[in-house]
Structure formats: structure tokens, C-alpha cells
PDB file of N, CA, C and O in Angstrom, chain B, residues numbered from 101:
ATOM      1  N   MET B 101      42.996  -7.258 -47.569  1.00  0.00           N
ATOM      2  CA  MET B 101      41.733  -7.039 -46.639  1.00  0.00           C
ATOM      3  C   MET B 101      42.057  -5.799 -46.424  1.00  0.00           C
ATOM      4  O   MET B 101      41.690  -5.247 -47.461  1.00  0.00           O
ATOM      5  N   ASN B 102      42.529  -4.965 -45.716  1.00  0.00           N
ATOM      6  CA  ASN B 102      43.309  -3.506 -45.721  1.00  0.00           C
ATOM      7  C   ASN B 102      42.841  -2.530 -46.736  1.00  0.00           C
ATOM      8  O   ASN B 102      42.293  -1.428 -46.704  1.00  0.00           O
ATOM      9  N   SER B 103      43.368  -3.552 -47.871  1.00  0.00           N
ATOM     10  CA  SER B 103      42.673  -2.096 -49.055  1.00  0.00           C
ATOM     11  C   SER B 103      40.741  -1.895 -49.583  1.00  0.00           C
ATOM     12  O   SER B 103      40.100  -0.947 -50.035  1.00  0.00           O
ATOM     13  N   VAL B 104      40.511  -2.824 -49.348  1.00  0.00           N
ATOM     14  CA  VAL B 104      39.467  -3.480 -49.672  1.00  0.00           C
ATOM     15  C   VAL B 104      38.229  -2.284 -48.415  1.00  0.00           C
ATOM     16  O   VAL B 104      37.263  -1.606 -48.762  1.00  0.00           O
ATOM     17  N   LEU B 105      38.882  -2.486 -46.853  1.00  0.00           N
ATOM     18  CA  LEU B 105      38.126  -1.911 -45.702  1.00  0.00           C
ATOM     19  C   LEU B 105      38.419  -0.141 -45.938  1.00  0.00           C
ATOM     20  O   LEU B 105      37.720   0.818 -45.611  1.00  0.00           O
ATOM     21  N   ASN B 106      39.950  -0.212 -46.746  1.00  0.00           N
ATOM     22  CA  ASN B 106      40.271   1.437 -46.351  1.00  0.00           C
ATOM     23  C   ASN B 106      38.935   2.371 -47.448  1.00  0.00           C
ATOM     24  O   ASN B 106      38.320   3.418 -47.245  1.00  0.00           O
ATOM     25  N   ARG B 107      38.917   0.889 -49.182  1.00  0.00           N
ATOM     26  CA  ARG B 107      38.907   1.769 -50.568  1.00  0.00           C
ATOM     27  C   ARG B 107      36.493   1.965 -49.681  1.00  0.00           C
ATOM     28  O   ARG B 107      35.473   2.648 -49.584  1.00  0.00           O
ATOM     29  N   ALA B 108      36.979   1.093 -49.475  1.00  0.00           N
ATOM     30  CA  ALA B 108      34.582   0.813 -48.906  1.00  0.00           C
ATOM     31  C   ALA B 108      34.808   2.066 -48.160  1.00  0.00           C
ATOM     32  O   ALA B 108      34.544   2.997 -48.920  1.00  0.00           O
ATOM     33  N   LEU B 109      35.225   2.542 -46.872  1.00  0.00           N
ATOM     34  CA  LEU B 109      35.382   3.278 -46.680  1.00  0.00           C
ATOM     35  C   LEU B 109      35.925   4.733 -46.847  1.00  0.00           C
ATOM     36  O   LEU B 109      35.985   5.678 -46.061  1.00  0.00           O
ATOM     37  N   THR B 110      36.220   4.612 -47.869  1.00  0.00           N
ATOM     38  CA  THR B 110      36.592   6.041 -49.201  1.00  0.00           C
ATOM     39  C   THR B 110      35.266   6.653 -50.139  1.00  0.00           C
ATOM     40  O   THR B 110      34.924   7.788 -50.471  1.00  0.00           O
ATOM     41  N   HIS B 111      34.757   5.369 -50.359  1.00  0.00           N
ATOM     42  CA  HIS B 111      34.311   5.220 -51.561  1.00  0.00           C
ATOM     43  C   HIS B 111      32.573   4.603 -51.042  1.00  0.00           C
ATOM     44  O   HIS B 111      31.447   4.457 -51.519  1.00  0.00           O
ATOM     45  N   GLY B 112      33.123   4.457 -50.114  1.00  0.00           N
ATOM     46  CA  GLY B 112      31.436   3.249 -49.532  1.00  0.00           C
ATOM     47  C   GLY B 112      30.558   4.290 -49.382  1.00  0.00           C
ATOM     48  O   GLY B 112      30.632   5.519 -49.411  1.00  0.00           O
ATOM     49  N   SER B 113      29.624   3.385 -49.197  1.00  0.00           N
ATOM     50  CA  SER B 113      27.962   4.438 -48.546  1.00  0.00           C
ATOM     51  C   SER B 113      27.751   5.033 -47.496  1.00  0.00           C
ATOM     52  O   SER B 113      28.913   5.111 -47.098  1.00  0.00           O
ATOM     53  N   SER B 114      26.986   5.656 -46.516  1.00  0.00           N
ATOM     54  CA  SER B 114      27.095   6.317 -45.051  1.00  0.00           C
ATOM     55  C   SER B 114      27.275   5.566 -44.345  1.00  0.00           C
ATOM     56  O   SER B 114      27.832   5.576 -43.247  1.00  0.00           O
ATOM     57  N   ALA B 115      26.485   4.293 -45.320  1.00  0.00           N
ATOM     58  CA  ALA B 115      25.563   3.389 -44.489  1.00  0.00           C
ATOM     59  C   ALA B 115      26.444   2.631 -43.806  1.00  0.00           C
ATOM     60  O   ALA B 115      26.354   2.281 -42.629  1.00  0.00           O
ATOM     61  N   ILE B 116      28.178   2.137 -45.376  1.00  0.00           N
ATOM     62  CA  ILE B 116      29.229   1.420 -43.798  1.00  0.00           C
ATOM     63  C   ILE B 116      29.743   2.396 -43.602  1.00  0.00           C
ATOM     64  O   ILE B 116      30.795   2.319 -44.238  1.00  0.00           O
ATOM     65  N   ARG B 117      29.699   3.441 -43.055  1.00  0.00           N
ATOM     66  CA  ARG B 117      30.748   4.118 -42.237  1.00  0.00           C
ATOM     67  C   ARG B 117      30.147   3.928 -40.411  1.00  0.00           C
ATOM     68  O   ARG B 117      30.625   3.658 -39.310  1.00  0.00           O
ATOM     69  N   GLN B 118      28.408   4.382 -41.219  1.00  0.00           N
ATOM     70  CA  GLN B 118      27.440   3.995 -40.013  1.00  0.00           C
ATOM     71  C   GLN B 118      28.063   2.934 -38.916  1.00  0.00           C
ATOM     72  O   GLN B 118      28.518   3.191 -37.801  1.00  0.00           O
ATOM     73  N   PHE B 119      27.952   1.764 -39.526  1.00  0.00           N
ATOM     74  CA  PHE B 119      27.882   0.234 -38.633  1.00  0.00           C
ATOM     75  C   PHE B 119      29.360   0.013 -38.511  1.00  0.00           C
ATOM     76  O   PHE B 119      29.887  -0.656 -37.622  1.00  0.00           O
ATOM     77  N   LEU B 120      30.043   0.698 -39.579  1.00  0.00           N
ATOM     78  CA  LEU B 120      31.895   0.351 -38.703  1.00  0.00           C
ATOM     79  C   LEU B 120      32.258   1.340 -37.536  1.00  0.00           C
ATOM     80  O   LEU B 120      33.283   1.080 -36.906  1.00  0.00           O
ATOM     81  N   ALA B 121      31.089   3.109 -36.968  1.00  0.00           N
ATOM     82  CA  ALA B 121      31.807   4.326 -36.510  1.00  0.00           C
ATOM     83  C   ALA B 121      32.153   3.553 -34.966  1.00  0.00           C
ATOM     84  O   ALA B 121      31.665   2.507 -34.539  1.00  0.00           O
ATOM     85  N   VAL B 122      32.826   4.154 -34.530  1.00  0.00           N
ATOM     86  CA  VAL B 122      32.751   3.768 -33.338  1.00  0.00           C
ATOM     87  C   VAL B 122      31.861   4.629 -31.994  1.00  0.00           C
ATOM     88  O   VAL B 122      32.292   5.688 -31.537  1.00  0.00           O
ATOM     89  N   ARG B 123      30.698   4.028 -31.535  1.00  0.00           N
ATOM     90  CA  ARG B 123      29.595   3.968 -30.773  1.00  0.00           C
ATOM     91  C   ARG B 123      30.574   5.562 -29.614  1.00  0.00           C
ATOM     92  O   ARG B 123      30.943   5.244 -28.483  1.00  0.00           O
ATOM     93  N   SER B 124      30.748   6.544 -29.935  1.00  0.00           N
ATOM     94  CA  SER B 124      30.107   7.434 -28.052  1.00  0.00           C
ATOM     95  C   SER B 124      30.082   7.094 -26.573  1.00  0.00           C
ATOM     96  O   SER B 124      28.956   7.080 -26.077  1.00  0.00           O
ATOM     97  N   PRO B 125      31.057   6.829 -25.807  1.00  0.00           N
ATOM     98  CA  PRO B 125      30.538   6.472 -24.720  1.00  0.00           C
ATOM     99  C   PRO B 125      29.586   7.947 -23.629  1.00  0.00           C
ATOM    100  O   PRO B 125      29.431   8.075 -22.415  1.00  0.00           O
ATOM    101  N   MET B 126      29.211   8.685 -24.657  1.00  0.00           N
ATOM    102  CA  MET B 126      28.257   9.250 -23.806  1.00  0.00           C
ATOM    103  C   MET B 126      26.910   9.016 -23.816  1.00  0.00           C
ATOM    104  O   MET B 126      26.139   9.506 -22.990  1.00  0.00           O
ATOM    105  N   CYS B 127      26.468   8.024 -25.042  1.00  0.00           N
ATOM    106  CA  CYS B 127      25.156   7.951 -25.555  1.00  0.00           C
ATOM    107  C   CYS B 127      25.874   6.236 -24.751  1.00  0.00           C
ATOM    108  O   CYS B 127      26.861   5.591 -25.104  1.00  0.00           O
ATOM    109  N   GLN B 128      24.644   5.901 -23.337  1.00  0.00           N
ATOM    110  CA  GLN B 128      24.787   5.487 -23.399  1.00  0.00           C
ATOM    111  C   GLN B 128      23.218   4.506 -23.037  1.00  0.00           C
ATOM    112  O   GLN B 128      22.356   5.219 -22.523  1.00  0.00           O
ATOM    113  N   GLU B 129      22.898   3.396 -23.193  1.00  0.00           N
ATOM    114  CA  GLU B 129      21.799   2.711 -24.070  1.00  0.00           C
ATOM    115  C   GLU B 129      21.484   1.854 -21.807  1.00  0.00           C
ATOM    116  O   GLU B 129      21.908   0.790 -21.357  1.00  0.00           O
ATOM    117  N   VAL B 130      20.684   2.889 -21.124  1.00  0.00           N
ATOM    118  CA  VAL B 130      19.459   2.539 -19.970  1.00  0.00           C
ATOM    119  C   VAL B 130      19.227   1.564 -19.754  1.00  0.00           C
ATOM    120  O   VAL B 130      18.980   1.067 -20.853  1.00  0.00           O
ATOM    121  N   ALA B 131      19.068   0.533 -18.718  1.00  0.00           N
ATOM    122  CA  ALA B 131      18.692  -0.535 -19.245  1.00  0.00           C
ATOM    123  C   ALA B 131      16.962  -0.707 -18.126  1.00  0.00           C
ATOM    124  O   ALA B 131      16.393   0.127 -17.422  1.00  0.00           O
ATOM    125  N   GLY B 132      16.637  -2.114 -18.432  1.00  0.00           N
ATOM    126  CA  GLY B 132      14.725  -2.051 -17.323  1.00  0.00           C
ATOM    127  C   GLY B 132      15.129  -1.630 -16.423  1.00  0.00           C
ATOM    128  O   GLY B 132      16.013  -0.972 -15.875  1.00  0.00           O
ATOM    129  N   PHE B 133      14.059  -2.289 -16.341  1.00  0.00           N
ATOM    130  CA  PHE B 133      14.110  -3.141 -14.603  1.00  0.00           C
ATOM    131  C   PHE B 133      14.487  -4.088 -14.409  1.00  0.00           C
ATOM    132  O   PHE B 133      14.441  -4.977 -15.259  1.00  0.00           O
ATOM    133  N   LYS B 134      15.235  -4.331 -12.679  1.00  0.00           N
ATOM    134  CA  LYS B 134      15.866  -5.524 -12.464  1.00  0.00           C
ATOM    135  C   LYS B 134      14.560  -6.103 -11.581  1.00  0.00           C
ATOM    136  O   LYS B 134      13.907  -5.317 -10.895  1.00  0.00           O
ATOM    137  N   VAL B 135      14.339  -7.045 -11.623  1.00  0.00           N
ATOM    138  CA  VAL B 135      13.089  -8.531 -10.921  1.00  0.00           C
ATOM    139  C   VAL B 135      13.509  -8.933 -10.374  1.00  0.00           C
ATOM    140  O   VAL B 135      14.397  -9.764 -10.564  1.00  0.00           O
ATOM    141  N   LYS B 136      13.088  -8.552  -9.424  1.00  0.00           N
ATOM    142  CA  LYS B 136      13.474  -9.576  -7.961  1.00  0.00           C
ATOM    143  C   LYS B 136      12.767 -10.094  -7.203  1.00  0.00           C
ATOM    144  O   LYS B 136      11.695  -9.491  -7.161  1.00  0.00           O
ATOM    145  N   SER B 137      12.802 -10.923  -6.560  1.00  0.00           N
ATOM    146  CA  SER B 137      10.990 -11.272  -5.934  1.00  0.00           C
ATOM    147  C   SER B 137      11.330 -10.935  -4.001  1.00  0.00           C
ATOM    148  O   SER B 137      10.635 -11.301  -3.054  1.00  0.00           O
ATOM    149  N   ARG B 138      12.794 -10.034  -3.977  1.00  0.00           N
ATOM    150  CA  ARG B 138      12.404  -9.190  -2.803  1.00  0.00           C
ATOM    151  C   ARG B 138      13.159  -7.872  -3.073  1.00  0.00           C
ATOM    152  O   ARG B 138      14.330  -7.851  -3.452  1.00  0.00           O
ATOM    153  N   LEU B 139      12.261  -6.559  -2.810  1.00  0.00           N
ATOM    154  CA  LEU B 139      12.615  -5.288  -2.959  1.00  0.00           C
ATOM    155  C   LEU B 139      13.377  -5.037  -1.993  1.00  0.00           C
ATOM    156  O   LEU B 139      13.609  -5.945  -1.194  1.00  0.00           O
ATOM    157  N   LYS B 140      13.986  -3.697  -1.804  1.00  0.00           N
ATOM    158  CA  LYS B 140      14.272  -3.372  -0.820  1.00  0.00           C
ATOM    159  C   LYS B 140      15.037  -1.459  -1.372  1.00  0.00           C
ATOM    160  O   LYS B 140      15.578  -1.420  -2.477  1.00  0.00           O
ATOM    161  N   LEU B 141      15.015  -0.898  -1.020  1.00  0.00           N
ATOM    162  CA  LEU B 141      15.229   0.703  -1.286  1.00  0.00           C
ATOM    163  C   LEU B 141      16.852   0.743  -0.538  1.00  0.00           C
ATOM    164  O   LEU B 141      17.398   0.550   0.549  1.00  0.00           O
ATOM    165  N   ARG B 142      17.140   1.108  -1.848  1.00  0.00           N
ATOM    166  CA  ARG B 142      18.912   1.432  -1.649  1.00  0.00           C
ATOM    167  C   ARG B 142      19.480   2.503  -1.164  1.00  0.00           C
ATOM    168  O   ARG B 142      20.335   2.456  -0.280  1.00  0.00           O
ATOM    169  N   CYS B 143      19.159   3.305  -1.569  1.00  0.00           N
ATOM    170  CA  CYS B 143      18.644   4.862  -0.509  1.00  0.00           C
ATOM    171  C   CYS B 143      18.428   5.875   0.083  1.00  0.00           C
ATOM    172  O   CYS B 143      18.472   5.531   1.264  1.00  0.00           O
ATOM    173  N   ARG B 144      18.175   7.139   0.034  1.00  0.00           N
ATOM    174  CA  ARG B 144      17.550   8.037   0.656  1.00  0.00           C
ATOM    175  C   ARG B 144      17.016   8.307  -0.667  1.00  0.00           C
ATOM    176  O   ARG B 144      17.324   7.172  -1.032  1.00  0.00           O
ATOM    177  N   CYS B 145      16.533   8.764  -1.622  1.00  0.00           N
ATOM    178  CA  CYS B 145      15.987   9.139  -3.093  1.00  0.00           C
ATOM    179  C   CYS B 145      14.959   8.308  -3.413  1.00  0.00           C
ATOM    180  O   CYS B 145      13.878   8.807  -3.727  1.00  0.00           O
ATOM    181  N   CYS B 146      15.185   6.496  -3.376  1.00  0.00           N
ATOM    182  CA  CYS B 146      14.428   5.848  -3.385  1.00  0.00           C
ATOM    183  C   CYS B 146      13.428   5.608  -2.418  1.00  0.00           C
ATOM    184  O   CYS B 146      13.375   5.644  -1.189  1.00  0.00           O
ATOM    185  N   TYR B 147      12.390   5.268  -3.651  1.00  0.00           N
ATOM    186  CA  TYR B 147      10.831   5.225  -2.963  1.00  0.00           C
ATOM    187  C   TYR B 147       9.340   3.823  -3.922  1.00  0.00           C
ATOM    188  O   TYR B 147       9.216   3.245  -5.002  1.00  0.00           O
ATOM    189  N   PHE B 148       8.920   3.889  -3.191  1.00  0.00           N
ATOM    190  CA  PHE B 148       8.033   2.380  -3.755  1.00  0.00           C
ATOM    191  C   PHE B 148       6.765   2.741  -3.991  1.00  0.00           C
ATOM    192  O   PHE B 148       6.283   3.413  -3.079  1.00  0.00           O
ATOM    193  N   ILE B 149       5.931   2.488  -5.063  1.00  0.00           N
ATOM    194  CA  ILE B 149       5.349   2.612  -6.029  1.00  0.00           C
ATOM    195  C   ILE B 149       4.809   1.388  -7.104  1.00  0.00           C
ATOM    196  O   ILE B 149       5.414   0.731  -7.951  1.00  0.00           O
ATOM    197  N   ARG B 150       3.326   1.402  -6.644  1.00  0.00           N
ATOM    198  CA  ARG B 150       2.950   0.393  -6.984  1.00  0.00           C
ATOM    199  C   ARG B 150       2.249   0.622  -9.060  1.00  0.00           C
ATOM    200  O   ARG B 150       1.456   1.507  -9.382  1.00  0.00           O
ATOM    201  N   VAL B 151       2.714  -0.198  -9.843  1.00  0.00           N
ATOM    202  CA  VAL B 151       1.893  -0.230 -10.745  1.00  0.00           C
ATOM    203  C   VAL B 151       1.199  -1.755 -10.960  1.00  0.00           C
ATOM    204  O   VAL B 151       1.723  -2.785 -10.535  1.00  0.00           O
ATOM    205  N   ASP B 152       0.098  -1.713 -11.596  1.00  0.00           N
ATOM    206  CA  ASP B 152      -0.568  -2.643 -12.463  1.00  0.00           C
ATOM    207  C   ASP B 152      -0.611  -3.538 -11.390  1.00  0.00           C
ATOM    208  O   ASP B 152      -0.694  -4.722 -11.719  1.00  0.00           O
ATOM    209  N   GLY B 153      -0.561  -3.188  -9.711  1.00  0.00           N
ATOM    210  CA  GLY B 153      -0.819  -4.840  -9.265  1.00  0.00           C
ATOM    211  C   GLY B 153       0.138  -5.221  -8.155  1.00  0.00           C
ATOM    212  O   GLY B 153       0.018  -5.766  -7.058  1.00  0.00           O
ATOM    213  N   ARG B 154       1.812  -4.385  -9.351  1.00  0.00           N
ATOM    214  CA  ARG B 154       2.319  -4.826  -9.333  1.00  0.00           C
ATOM    215  C   ARG B 154       3.494  -3.402  -7.655  1.00  0.00           C
ATOM    216  O   ARG B 154       3.063  -2.319  -7.261  1.00  0.00           O
ATOM    217  N   LEU B 155       4.423  -3.873  -7.332  1.00  0.00           N
ATOM    218  CA  LEU B 155       5.853  -3.222  -6.408  1.00  0.00           C
ATOM    219  C   LEU B 155       6.883  -2.771  -7.195  1.00  0.00           C
ATOM    220  O   LEU B 155       7.373  -3.758  -7.743  1.00  0.00           O
ATOM    221  N   HIS B 156       7.454  -1.764  -7.524  1.00  0.00           N
ATOM    222  CA  HIS B 156       8.297  -1.403  -8.581  1.00  0.00           C
ATOM    223  C   HIS B 156       9.454  -0.463  -7.085  1.00  0.00           C
ATOM    224  O   HIS B 156       9.195  -0.371  -5.885  1.00  0.00           O
ATOM    225  N   VAL B 157      10.600   0.033  -7.815  1.00  0.00           N
ATOM    226  CA  VAL B 157      11.320   0.929  -6.898  1.00  0.00           C
ATOM    227  C   VAL B 157      12.045   1.762  -7.654  1.00  0.00           C
ATOM    228  O   VAL B 157      12.985   1.276  -8.284  1.00  0.00           O
ATOM    229  N   GLU B 158      11.833   2.846  -7.729  1.00  0.00           N
ATOM    230  CA  GLU B 158      11.889   4.617  -8.620  1.00  0.00           C
ATOM    231  C   GLU B 158      13.033   4.923  -7.344  1.00  0.00           C
ATOM    232  O   GLU B 158      13.090   4.672  -6.140  1.00  0.00           O
ATOM    233  N   CYS B 159      14.043   5.736  -8.533  1.00  0.00           N
ATOM    234  CA  CYS B 159      14.122   6.147  -7.968  1.00  0.00           C
ATOM    235  C   CYS B 159      15.334   7.937  -8.348  1.00  0.00           C
ATOM    236  O   CYS B 159      16.537   7.762  -8.543  1.00  0.00           O
ATOM    237  N   HIS B 160      14.944   8.906  -8.370  1.00  0.00           N
ATOM    238  CA  HIS B 160      15.227   9.511  -9.394  1.00  0.00           C
ATOM    239  C   HIS B 160      16.769  10.452  -9.624  1.00  0.00           C
ATOM    240  O   HIS B 160      17.013  11.311 -10.472  1.00  0.00           O
ATOM    241  N   GLU B 161      17.844   9.782  -8.267  1.00  0.00           N
ATOM    242  CA  GLU B 161      19.219   9.697  -8.122  1.00  0.00           C
ATOM    243  C   GLU B 161      20.053   8.872  -9.045  1.00  0.00           C
ATOM    244  O   GLU B 161      20.745   9.246  -9.992  1.00  0.00           O
ATOM    245  N   ASN B 162      19.872   7.831  -8.638  1.00  0.00           N
ATOM    246  CA  ASN B 162      20.830   6.556  -9.407  1.00  0.00           C
ATOM    247  C   ASN B 162      19.660   5.135 -10.152  1.00  0.00           C
ATOM    248  O   ASN B 162      19.231   4.082  -9.682  1.00  0.00           O
ATOM    249  N   PRO B 163      19.498   5.870 -11.561  1.00  0.00           N
ATOM    250  CA  PRO B 163      18.406   4.947 -12.095  1.00  0.00           C
ATOM    251  C   PRO B 163      18.991   3.116 -12.353  1.00  0.00           C
ATOM    252  O   PRO B 163      18.657   2.375 -13.277  1.00  0.00           O
ATOM    253  N   ARG B 164      19.896   2.813 -11.236  1.00  0.00           N
ATOM    254  CA  ARG B 164      20.499   1.683 -11.290  1.00  0.00           C
ATOM    255  C   ARG B 164      19.028   1.435 -10.143  1.00  0.00           C
ATOM    256  O   ARG B 164      18.224   0.570 -10.491  1.00  0.00           O
ATOM    257  N   HIS B 165      18.800   2.076  -9.059  1.00  0.00           N
ATOM    258  CA  HIS B 165      18.629   1.137  -8.378  1.00  0.00           C
ATOM    259  C   HIS B 165      16.520   0.495  -8.126  1.00  0.00           C
ATOM    260  O   HIS B 165      15.866   0.057  -7.179  1.00  0.00           O
ATOM    261  N   LYS B 166      16.114   0.950 -10.182  1.00  0.00           N
ATOM    262  CA  LYS B 166      15.126   0.433 -10.245  1.00  0.00           C
ATOM    263  C   LYS B 166      15.003  -1.228  -9.977  1.00  0.00           C
ATOM    264  O   LYS B 166      15.856  -2.068 -10.263  1.00  0.00           O
ATOM    265  N   ALA B 167      13.761  -1.443  -9.376  1.00  0.00           N
ATOM    266  CA  ALA B 167      13.721  -2.703  -9.170  1.00  0.00           C
ATOM    267  C   ALA B 167      11.584  -2.308  -9.329  1.00  0.00           C
ATOM    268  O   ALA B 167      10.664  -1.514  -9.132  1.00  0.00           O
ATOM    269  N   ARG B 168      12.060  -3.797  -9.889  1.00  0.00           N
ATOM    270  CA  ARG B 168      10.259  -4.245  -9.473  1.00  0.00           C
ATOM    271  C   ARG B 168       9.986  -5.833  -9.258  1.00  0.00           C
ATOM    272  O   ARG B 168      10.920  -6.561  -9.595  1.00  0.00           O
ATOM    273  N   GLU B 169       9.013  -6.357  -8.823  1.00  0.00           N
ATOM    274  CA  GLU B 169       8.262  -7.725  -8.388  1.00  0.00           C
ATOM    275  C   GLU B 169       8.225  -8.907  -8.960  1.00  0.00           C
ATOM    276  O   GLU B 169       7.042  -9.223  -8.836  1.00  0.00           O
ATOM    277  N   VAL B 170       8.591  -9.490  -9.334  1.00  0.00           N
ATOM    278  CA  VAL B 170       8.396 -11.065 -10.097  1.00  0.00           C
ATOM    279  C   VAL B 170       6.982 -10.337  -9.920  1.00  0.00           C
ATOM    280  O   VAL B 170       6.377  -9.872  -8.953  1.00  0.00           O
ATOM    281  N   TYR B 171       6.618 -10.499 -11.912  1.00  0.00           N
ATOM    282  CA  TYR B 171       4.881 -11.035 -11.960  1.00  0.00           C
ATOM    283  C   TYR B 171       4.349 -12.962 -11.297  1.00  0.00           C
ATOM    284  O   TYR B 171       4.706 -14.108 -11.572  1.00  0.00           O
ATOM    285  N   ASP B 172       3.334 -12.305 -10.332  1.00  0.00           N
ATOM    286  CA  ASP B 172       2.634 -13.767 -10.512  1.00  0.00           C
ATOM    287  C   ASP B 172       1.891 -13.930 -11.241  1.00  0.00           C
ATOM    288  O   ASP B 172       1.096 -13.199 -11.833  1.00  0.00           O
ATOM    289  N   ILE B 173       2.183 -15.283 -11.245  1.00  0.00           N
ATOM    290  CA  ILE B 173       1.199 -15.890 -12.545  1.00  0.00           C
ATOM    291  C   ILE B 173      -0.744 -15.675 -11.483  1.00  0.00           C
ATOM    292  O   ILE B 173      -1.784 -15.041 -11.660  1.00  0.00           O
ATOM    293  N   LYS B 174      -0.229 -16.590 -10.533  1.00  0.00           N
ATOM    294  CA  LYS B 174      -1.276 -17.171  -9.833  1.00  0.00           C
ATOM    295  C   LYS B 174      -2.074 -15.647  -9.416  1.00  0.00           C
ATOM    296  O   LYS B 174      -3.015 -15.612  -8.623  1.00  0.00           O
ATOM    297  N   LYS B 175      -1.620 -14.665  -9.968  1.00  0.00           N
ATOM    298  CA  LYS B 175      -2.806 -13.645  -9.300  1.00  0.00           C
ATOM    299  C   LYS B 175      -3.949 -13.208 -10.471  1.00  0.00           C
ATOM    300  O   LYS B 175      -4.886 -12.418 -10.355  1.00  0.00           O
ATOM    301  N   LEU B 176      -3.519 -14.035 -11.677  1.00  0.00           N
ATOM    302  CA  LEU B 176      -4.631 -13.828 -12.511  1.00  0.00           C
ATOM    303  C   LEU B 176      -5.752 -14.683 -12.623  1.00  0.00           C
ATOM    304  O   LEU B 176      -6.607 -14.179 -13.351  1.00  0.00           O
ATOM    305  N   TRP B 177      -6.034 -15.684 -12.214  1.00  0.00           N
ATOM    306  CA  TRP B 177      -6.492 -16.988 -11.787  1.00  0.00           C
ATOM    307  C   TRP B 177      -7.883 -15.928 -10.870  1.00  0.00           C
ATOM    308  O   TRP B 177      -8.751 -16.493 -10.206  1.00  0.00           O
TER     309      TRP B 177
END
């Protein structure tokens, strides 16, 4: 099995190398909003903002503090 993998890496296409390559820890994906029923400001840089009738918490210093209210379907009717 090792010889097959080595042959694929040396003679294979760039697509195979791209799939098998180790990803750099510098390019991390950013998660979306946390959805919570009760929002709070977690640091001094957090602030509330209302978007499409929903309350959001934004933070410039720490993006992990981003959160939004639960979507209340009763308000649609």
C-alpha cells in the first residue's frame, strides 16, 4: 500500500497532492454566529446591533463572541 501511495504522490496529478496535503494552521475557518435565547455582552468591545428584527452581538476584538437571538417563528404571522 505504501508503494502505491508513493507512486501516486510522485507521478500523480496535483489534485491528489492537494487532497493529501497538510493544511496550514494559519488559515482557520471562522465559525458563524452562536444562536442563544439570552444574549449578553462578554467583553468591553462587544455591542448589540439589530439586524432584520433580530438582536445580534458583535465584537471586533474577539470574533468568537458573535451571537444572535433565536429566530422566533411566531413573529412571522
